[in-house]
C-alpha positions in Angstrom: 0.0 0.0 0.0 1.3 3.5 -0.9 2.4 5.9 1.7 -0.1 8.5 2.7 0.7 12.0 1.6 0.7 14.9 4.0 0.4 18.5 2.9 1.5 21.4 5.0 0.4 24.9 4.7 1.8 27.9 6.6 -0.6 30.7 7.3 0.0 34.1 9.0 -2.6 35.7 11.1 -2.7 39.5 11.2 -3.9 39.6 14.8 -1.3 37.3 16.4 1.5 37.4 13.9 2.1 33.7 14.7 2.6 31.1 12.1 0.1 28.2 12.2 0.9 24.8 10.8 -2.1 23.0 9.3 -1.7 19.4 8.2 -4.0 17.7 5.8 -3.9 13.9 5.3 -5.1 12.6 2.0 -7.1 9.4 1.7 -5.2 6.7 -0.3 -6.3 5.8 -3.8 -7.2 2.3 -2.8 -9.7 3.5 -0.2 -11.2 6.0 -2.6 -11.7 3.3 -5.2 -13.1 0.7 -2.8 -15.6 3.2 -1.4 -16.7 4.4 -4.9 -17.2 0.8 -6.0 -19.3 0.0 -2.9 -21.4 3.1 -3.4 -21.9 2.2 -7.0 -23.0 -1.3 -6.2 -25.4 -0.1 -3.5 -27.0 2.5 -5.9 -27.3 -0.1 -8.7 -28.9 -2.7 -6.4 -31.4 -0.2 -4.9 -32.4 1.2 -8.3 -32.7 -2.3 -9.7 -34.9 -3.5 -6.9 -37.1 -0.3 -7.1 -37.5 -0.7 -10.8 -38.6 -4.4 -10.4 -41.1 -3.3 -7.8 -42.5 -0.7 -10.2 -42.7 -3.2 -13.0 -44.5 -5.7 -10.9 -46.9 -3.0 -9.7 -47.7 -2.0 -13.2 -48.4 -5.6 -14.1 -50.7 -5.9 -11.1 -52.5 -2.7 -12.2 -52.6 -3.9 -15.8 -51.1 -0.6 -16.9 -49.6 -1.5 -20.3 -48.1 2.0 -21.1 -46.3 2.2 -17.8 -45.0 -1.4 -18.1 -43.5 -0.7 -21.6 -41.9 2.5 -20.3 -40.4 0.8 -17.3 -39.3 -2.3 -19.2 -37.3 -0.1 -21.7 -35.4 1.4 -18.8 -35.0 -2.1 -17.2 -33.1 -3.3 -20.3 -30.0 -1.3 -19.2 -30.0 -3.3 -15.9 -30.3 -6.6 -17.8 -27.4 -5.7 -20.1 -25.1 -5.2 -17.1 -25.2 -8.9 -16.2 
């Protein structure tokens, strides 16, 4: 795993005339990537489940127009797998 980078920034304050040292730690690339992948998977799963519920509801209500509209958007979820 790569070393974490640390950035330092010196700031002067007009009231105290003292230098302040502010350190900022960056999050590693691996953690950023893993968190983004987890969030993408959660969003995909939630949207997929919600769309299936809406399609099933339109079938139960016998709403053909809504079913066709939802089934077209569902094709993108089928294509992923």
